[in-house]
C-alpha positions in Angstrom: 30.3 4.2 -23.4 33.3 5.6 -21.5 33.0 8.6 -19.3 36.1 10.6 -18.3 36.4 13.2 -15.6 37.4 16.7 -16.6 40.7 16.2 -14.7 41.5 13.1 -16.7 40.9 14.9 -20.0 43.0 17.9 -18.9 45.7 15.6 -17.7 45.7 13.7 -21.0 45.8 17.0 -22.9 48.8 18.2 -20.8 50.6 14.9 -21.4 50.0 15.2 -25.1 51.3 18.8 -25.1 54.5 17.7 -23.2 55.0 14.9 -25.7 54.7 17.3 -28.6 57.0 19.8 -26.9 59.5 17.0 -26.3 59.4 16.0 -29.9 59.9 19.6 -31.1 62.9 19.9 -28.7 64.3 16.6 -30.0 64.1 17.9 -33.5 65.7 21.2 -32.4 68.5 19.3 -30.7 69.2 17.2 -33.8 69.3 20.3 -35.9 71.6 22.2 -33.5 74.0 19.3 -33.4 74.2 19.2 -37.2 74.7 23.0 -37.2 77.4 22.7 -34.6 79.2 20.2 -36.8 78.8 22.2 -40.0 79.4 25.7 -38.6 77.6 28.9 -38.2 77.7 29.7 -41.9 76.0 26.5 -43.0 72.5 25.9 -44.2 72.1 23.6 -41.2 72.8 26.5 -38.8 70.3 28.8 -40.6 67.6 26.1 -40.4 68.4 25.2 -36.8 68.4 28.8 -35.6 65.2 29.6 -37.4 63.4 26.5 -36.0 64.7 27.1 -32.5 63.6 30.8 -32.6 60.1 29.8 -33.7 59.9 27.1 -31.1 61.0 29.4 -28.2 58.6 32.1 -29.5 55.8 29.6 -29.3 56.9 28.6 -25.8 57.1 32.2 -24.6 53.7 33.0 -26.0 52.2 30.0 -24.3 53.8 30.9 -21.0 52.3 34.4 -21.2 48.8 33.0 -21.7 46.5 33.7 -18.7 45.3 30.1 -18.7 48.9 28.7 -18.4 48.8 26.7 -15.2 52.6 26.6 -14.5 53.7 28.0 -11.2 54.7 31.7 -11.4 58.3 30.9 -10.4 58.7 28.3 -13.1 57.2 30.6 -15.7 59.7 33.3 -14.7 62.6 30.9 -15.0 61.4 29.7 -18.4 61.0 33.2 -19.6 64.5 34.0 -18.5 65.8 30.9 -20.3 63.8 31.7 -23.4 65.2 35.3 -23.5 68.7 33.9 -23.2 68.1 31.4 -26.0 66.7 34.2 -28.3 69.8 36.4 -27.5 72.2 33.5 -28.3 70.4 32.8 -31.5 70.8 36.4 -32.5 74.5 36.5 -31.5 75.2 33.4 -33.7 73.2 34.9 -36.6 75.2 38.2 -36.2 78.5 36.2 -36.1 79.2 37.4 -32.5 79.1 33.9 -31.2 79.2 30.2 -32.2 77.7 28.9 -28.9 75.9 26.0 -30.3 77.0 23.9 -27.3 75.3 26.3 -24.9 72.1 26.1 -26.9 72.3 22.3 -27.1 72.9 22.0 -23.4 70.1 24.3 -22.2 67.6 22.8 -24.6 68.6 19.3 -23.6 68.0 20.2 -19.9 64.6 21.6 -20.8 63.8 18.5 -22.8 64.7 16.3 -19.8 62.5 18.4 -17.6 59.4 17.4 -19.7 59.7 13.8 -18.5 
């Protein structure tokens, strides 16, 4: 029978979480690219913005959890980015912006940071 240390189990759990986060960001990026091509009034844009808003709400909720082990400085940066993403989403939804490129760029950077 195999025995694993607590640290190995936690490390595997964190690796799995990063993998799932990366997959979710990959999906968001694909959806944002389709939205960029089709325009802010398209069904693709509605779906992409809804998905991205839900994703960043989950990220922000996770960051706020007391057990989140990220360094405080990184948490603060991610909260700032998350708030920007949510504002951009609202601006696109309200037709004040069409900044899909900015959303794609920042989410791609976050995605790369998970590796």
